[in-house]
C-alpha positions as CSV (number, residue, x, y, z in Angstrom):
1,M,0.0,0.0,0.0
2,A,2.8,2.4,0.9
3,T,4.6,2.0,-2.4
4,S,1.4,2.3,-4.3
5,E,0.6,5.6,-2.5
6,Q,4.2,6.9,-3.2
7,N,3.9,6.0,-6.8
8,A,0.6,7.8,-7.0
9,R,2.3,11.0,-5.6
10,V,5.2,10.6,-8.1
11,L,2.8,10.2,-11.0
12,D,0.7,13.2,-9.9
13,Q,3.7,15.5,-9.5
14,F,5.7,14.5,-12.5
15,T,2.8,14.5,-14.9
16,K,2.3,18.1,-13.9
17,Q,6.0,18.9,-13.9
18,A,7.0,17.2,-17.2
19,A,7.0,20.2,-19.5
20,S,8.5,22.7,-17.0
21,Y,11.1,20.1,-15.9
22,A,12.1,19.5,-19.5
23,D,12.5,23.3,-20.0
24,L,14.7,23.6,-17.0
25,A,16.8,20.7,-18.1
26,K,17.4,22.4,-21.6
27,R,18.5,25.6,-20.0
28,V,20.9,24.2,-17.3
29,K,24.2,22.7,-18.2
30,D,25.6,19.8,-16.1
31,P,29.1,20.9,-14.9
32,Q,29.7,17.4,-13.5
33,F,29.3,15.6,-16.8
34,A,33.0,15.5,-17.6
35,A,33.7,14.1,-14.2
36,L,31.0,11.5,-14.6
37,L,32.6,10.4,-17.9
38,A,36.0,10.1,-16.3
39,A,34.6,8.0,-13.4
40,V,32.4,5.7,-15.5
41,K,34.7,5.4,-18.6
42,P,31.9,4.4,-21.0
43,T,32.7,2.7,-24.3
44,A,31.0,1.9,-27.5
45,S,30.3,-1.6,-26.4
46,D,28.4,-0.6,-23.3
47,R,24.7,-1.1,-22.8
48,L,23.4,1.5,-20.4
49,L,20.2,1.6,-18.4
50,D,19.1,4.9,-16.9
51,V,16.6,4.3,-14.1
52,G,14.1,7.0,-13.4
53,C,15.2,8.7,-16.5
54,G,12.6,11.5,-16.4
55,T,12.8,13.8,-19.4
56,G,15.9,11.9,-20.7
57,R,18.5,14.5,-20.1
58,A,21.2,12.2,-18.7
59,A,20.4,9.3,-21.0
60,I,20.6,11.6,-24.1
61,A,23.8,13.2,-22.9
62,I,25.7,9.9,-22.5
63,A,24.2,8.2,-25.6
64,P,27.0,9.3,-28.0
65,Y,29.5,7.5,-25.7
66,V,27.9,4.1,-25.5
67,G,26.4,1.5,-27.8
68,Q,22.8,1.4,-26.5
69,V,20.8,3.3,-23.9
70,T,17.5,2.4,-22.4
71,G,15.6,4.8,-20.2
72,V,12.8,3.7,-17.8
73,D,10.5,5.9,-15.8
74,L,7.2,5.5,-14.1
75,T,5.6,8.6,-15.6
76,D,4.4,8.5,-19.2
77,A,4.4,12.4,-19.5
78,M,8.1,12.5,-18.6
79,L,8.8,9.8,-21.2
80,A,6.9,11.8,-23.8
81,Q,9.3,14.7,-23.1
82,A,12.3,12.3,-23.4
83,R,11.1,11.1,-26.8
84,L,10.9,14.8,-28.0
85,A,14.4,15.5,-26.7
86,Q,15.7,12.4,-28.4
87,A,14.1,13.4,-31.7
88,E,15.7,16.9,-31.3
89,A,19.1,15.3,-30.7
90,K,18.7,12.9,-33.6
91,L,19.9,9.9,-31.7
92,G,19.0,6.4,-32.8
93,N,20.5,4.3,-30.0
94,V,18.0,5.3,-27.2
95,E,14.8,3.6,-26.3
96,W,12.3,4.3,-23.6
97,R,10.1,2.1,-21.4
98,Q,7.5,2.8,-18.7
99,A,8.3,0.8,-15.6
100,D,8.3,0.8,-11.8
101,V,11.9,1.3,-10.6
102,T,11.4,-1.2,-7.8
103,A,10.8,-4.0,-10.2
104,L,12.8,-3.5,-13.4
105,P,11.5,-5.6,-16.3
106,F,14.9,-6.9,-17.4
107,M,17.0,-10.0,-17.1
108,D,19.9,-10.3,-14.7
109,G,23.1,-8.8,-16.0
110,A,21.3,-7.3,-19.1
111,F,23.3,-4.0,-18.9
112,T,26.9,-3.0,-18.4
113,I,26.2,0.4,-16.9
114,V,23.1,1.1,-14.7
115,S,22.6,4.7,-13.5
116,C,20.1,6.9,-11.7
117,S,20.1,10.6,-11.2
118,A,18.0,12.7,-8.7
119,M,15.6,9.8,-8.4
120,L,16.3,7.9,-5.2
121,H,14.8,10.6,-2.9
122,H,11.4,10.0,-4.6
123,V,11.3,6.3,-3.6
124,E,10.4,4.9,-0.2
125,N,12.9,2.0,-0.3
126,P,16.2,3.1,-2.0
127,V,17.8,-0.2,-1.0
128,R,15.3,-2.1,-3.0
129,V,15.9,0.1,-6.1
130,L,19.7,-0.2,-5.9
131,T,19.3,-3.9,-5.4
132,E,17.4,-4.0,-8.7
133,M,19.9,-1.8,-10.4
134,S,22.7,-4.2,-9.2
135,R,20.7,-7.3,-10.4
136,V,20.4,-6.1,-13.9
137,C,24.0,-5.0,-14.1
138,A,26.5,-7.4,-15.5
139,R,29.6,-8.5,-13.5
140,G,32.4,-6.1,-14.2
141,G,29.8,-3.4,-15.0
142,R,29.2,-0.1,-13.3
143,V,26.4,1.0,-11.1
144,V,26.1,4.8,-10.7
145,A,23.8,6.8,-8.4
146,M,23.6,10.5,-8.0
147,D,21.1,12.2,-5.7
148,V,20.5,15.1,-3.3
149,S,22.6,14.5,-0.2
150,P,22.2,17.0,2.7
151,K,24.5,16.8,5.6
152,Y,23.3,14.5,8.4
153,E,22.2,17.4,10.7
154,K,20.2,19.0,7.9
155,V,18.3,16.0,6.6
156,A,15.1,16.5,8.6
157,A,14.8,20.2,7.7
158,F,15.8,19.4,4.0
159,D,13.1,16.7,3.8
160,A,10.5,19.0,5.4
161,I,11.0,21.9,3.0
162,E,11.2,19.6,-0.1
163,I,8.0,17.8,0.8
164,L,6.3,21.2,1.1
165,R,7.6,22.1,-2.4
166,D,7.2,18.6,-4.0
167,P,4.9,16.2,-2.2
168,S,6.6,13.3,-4.2
169,H,9.8,13.8,-2.2
170,A,10.2,10.9,0.2
171,H,13.6,11.1,1.9
172,A,17.2,12.3,1.2
173,L,20.1,10.1,2.0
174,T,23.4,11.4,3.1
175,C,26.4,10.6,0.9
176,A,27.7,8.2,3.6
177,E,24.3,6.4,3.7
178,L,24.4,6.0,-0.1
179,Q,27.9,4.6,0.0
180,A,26.9,2.2,2.8
181,I,24.1,0.7,0.6
182,G,26.6,-0.1,-2.1
183,R,28.8,-1.9,0.4
184,E,25.9,-3.9,1.8
185,L,25.1,-5.0,-1.8
186,G,28.7,-6.2,-2.3
187,L,29.5,-3.5,-4.8
188,R,33.1,-2.2,-5.1
189,E,33.2,1.6,-4.8
190,I,35.2,3.2,-7.6
191,N,34.5,6.8,-7.0
192,A,32.5,9.1,-4.8
193,S,32.2,12.9,-4.9
194,E,30.1,15.6,-3.5
195,H,29.1,18.9,-5.2
196,E,26.4,21.5,-5.3
197,S,23.9,22.3,-8.1
198,S,22.8,25.9,-7.8
199,F,19.5,27.2,-9.3
200,P,17.5,30.4,-9.0
201,L,14.6,29.7,-6.6
202,E,12.1,30.8,-9.1
203,A,13.3,28.3,-11.7
204,I,12.8,25.5,-9.2
205,L,9.4,26.8,-8.2
206,R,8.2,26.8,-11.8
207,T,8.6,23.0,-11.7
208,S,6.7,22.7,-8.4
209,F,3.1,21.9,-7.9
210,P,2.4,21.9,-4.1
211,E,-0.7,22.8,-2.2
212,P,-2.4,26.2,-3.0
213,G,-0.5,29.1,-1.4
214,M,2.6,27.0,-0.6
215,L,4.8,28.6,-3.3
216,D,4.5,32.0,-1.6
217,R,5.3,30.4,1.8
218,L,8.4,28.8,0.4
219,R,9.6,32.1,-1.1
220,R,9.2,33.7,2.4
221,L,11.0,30.9,4.1
222,F,14.0,30.9,1.8
223,R,14.2,34.7,1.7
224,M,14.2,34.9,5.6
225,D,16.9,32.3,5.7
226,A,19.0,34.2,3.1
227,E,18.5,37.5,5.0
228,R,19.6,35.9,8.2
229,G,22.7,34.5,6.6
230,G,21.7,31.1,7.7
231,D,21.3,27.6,6.2
232,A,18.3,26.2,8.0
233,F,17.4,23.8,5.2
234,G,20.8,22.7,4.0
235,M,20.4,24.6,0.7
236,R,22.5,27.7,1.3
237,P,20.0,30.4,0.0
238,R,21.7,33.7,-1.0
239,M,21.1,36.6,-3.3
240,E,23.1,36.7,-6.6
241,N,22.5,39.4,-9.3
242,D,19.1,40.2,-7.8
243,Q,18.0,36.5,-7.8
244,L,17.5,34.3,-4.8
245,M,19.6,31.2,-5.4
246,V,19.5,27.8,-3.7
247,A,22.1,25.1,-3.8
248,Y,21.2,21.5,-3.8
249,P,23.8,19.4,-2.1
250,M,24.6,16.3,-4.3
251,C,26.5,13.1,-4.1
252,R,27.5,10.8,-6.9
253,V,28.8,7.3,-6.3
254,V,30.2,4.9,-8.9
255,W,30.6,1.2,-8.1
256,E,31.8,-1.9,-9.9
257,K,29.7,-5.1,-9.7
258,I,32.1,-7.8,-8.8
């Protein structure tokens, strides 16, 4: 029942968010992409699965470096945006499937790289998802997870503010917790790094569909935090060029399946 309810929240939010999320993805460059390539070392023989692919940004970016890419997502509206982005990029080696990330519809060892980006905080059981990702990864392949990762002392406040903004947010793991899951699954850690992804608050709010009146409340909370010079939510709000900016703490871990 719990998973069904969480899936319903994800479907509701990301069906609403699909167009605005795709627009944000087009306008924001990923400064970590070169570091990702260096850590994963994709080749033309690789078969990559992007789990919770959303509008296809990550899958399309890495497609020129591998042989085949499959993107899976729960939300049809997000996959529709991914197909539009693929057509615009003129890529023929990418396919999309609708699927629940807790039960991937693929055989054991079907892919040589299995990745997810900014998805785990939307699931109730990230261990189950990473277990599935490991299952469909071939031995010697790489499993990659990138997600929001506040500091331990900020997790409760980060979760609270994100649930107000996006009711499909479930829980953010710290980087140490994400690394520990990999160890528990018997994966060998190759690389781990932390960074921030900064956005204008208004750009984030354009992709948000919370309860009525909540957007203005969020603006007030972040502005108060910025004016006080604080970091109540682990997102370091501050003014830059007359824009209120927020910084999402991120962690990326790359493992080898042995």
